[in-house]
MARDO-311805 format. One record per residue (C-alpha): residue in three letters; x, y, z. Coordinates in steps of 0.05 Angstrom, whole numbers, plus 5000, padded with zeros to 4 digits. Layout:
N
alaXYZ
...
# end
This chain:
190
met476750695341
lys480750335287
lys487650625273
leu489850615200
phe496950625176
leu498250685101
ile504850415074
ile507050685007
gly513250554966
ala515650384896
pro514249704867
gly519349244900
ser520549714959
gly518649155007
lys512449495034
thr508048875032
thr513348425063
asp514748935117
ala507449005135
gln506448245135
his512248155185
ile509548705231
ala502448405229
asn505247705243
asn509547965301
asn503348305331
ser497647845308
asp493647995372
leu493548735355
ile495048875281
val492048645215
his495148755147
cys491648845080
ser495348925015
thr491449314962
gly495048914909
asp493348244943
leu486048444951
leu485648614877
arg489447984856
glu484647554899
glu478847844859
val482547694793
ala483646974817
lys476146884826
glu475446994750
ser469247414762
asp467147984716
leu470148474767
gly476548054769
arg477148074693
thr476248824694
ile481548904748
asp486248444709
ser485548864646
tyr488849434685
ile494049094729
ser496748634674
lys499149274640
gly501549604703
asn495950124702
leu491750374760
val485250014774
pro479350504770
leu478250934832
glu471450674851
ile473749944851
val479850094894
val476250534944
asn470750014953
thr476049484963
ile479449905017
leu472950075051
ser470949345053
ala477649155082
leu477149685136
lys470149485156
ser471648745159
ala478448825194
pro478448385257
lys483448825294
asp483749555314
val490449715281
ile490349635206
leu496249665158
ile494549765085
asp500149785035
gly500150014963
tyr495150574974
pro494451124953
arg497651084885
ser494551714856
val492352404880
glu485152184864
gln485851564908
met488751994964
glu483152494959
ala477851954956
leu480551615018
asn481052285054
asp473852445036
met471651745058
leu475251815125
lys472052485139
ile465152155141
gln467651555182
asp467751645257
asp470650965272
val477150985231
lys482951475240
leu488851535192
val494751555240
ser500551565192
val502951455121
ile509551095120
glu513751145057
val518950595046
val524250955004
val528550564954
ser532350754891
glu529450564823
lys535250084813
thr533749714879
ala526349694862
ser527849424792
asp532748894817
arg527648654868
val521548634822
leu525148304764
gly528647824811
arg522147574843
ala518047494779
arg511747384819
gly506947454761
ser506047654689
asp506448384710
asp513648304734
asn517548474670
ile521749074651
glu516449434608
val510949354661
phe515949534716
lys517850194681
asn510450364674
arg509150184747
met514950634769
lys512251214727
val505251104755
tyr508351104825
thr512951704817
asp508552184777
pro503852364835
leu508952224891
ile510852954907
gln503553154914
ile502052544958
gln508152695001
asp506353425007
phe499153275026
tyr500952795082
asn506953215104
asn502253815112
leu497853375157
gly504053205197
ile503152455187
leu508452265134
lys514151825159
lys519751625112
ile523650985124
asp530050775088
gly528250145049
glu535350015024
arg537349655089
asn536248925107
ile529148725121
gln530048635196
glu532549355205
ile526749625164
val521549205200
asp524449385269
glu524150135254
met517250115223
glu514449675279
ala517350125334
phe514350735299
ile507450415292
lys507550185365
ser509450895387
lys503051145353
ile498150645382
# end
């Protein structure tokens, strides 16, 4: 059975970088998929689907549910390892519920934990605006992305907390401390 860990956090929380380090440190065991990277890969293909996705992410808005859920499902099915880290998902109550419904009918994937990398809005802003990775890394888009992230956060936290699978990690520390804590936690669950 594949074991799924979701890593959530504000834009700039470091969730993708943390997951990449953990997957690289454990490449025989763990694979990492970033929802954002999967969607950006489709945009780079300049397909019709990619243009549709770009029309949402270029403004900092959520990509439609069906597209995201199909992207996640595809990543899970094609994952070459049994431990899968997916960051940047869920970003809405609807995405959370859709994944939960999808996992109920899957007998080969178990959601083990949702790890939230917690950072202040100032830290997130400094990191995002400092990296300027793409056209979506500017102050207006950042503020929209933060709102999109924080609006459903309490409901997402409550849902996973009630399942007993929410783990919060302090993302204000240096990357090695964060990765070490997250990696130890993941290994304790597999």
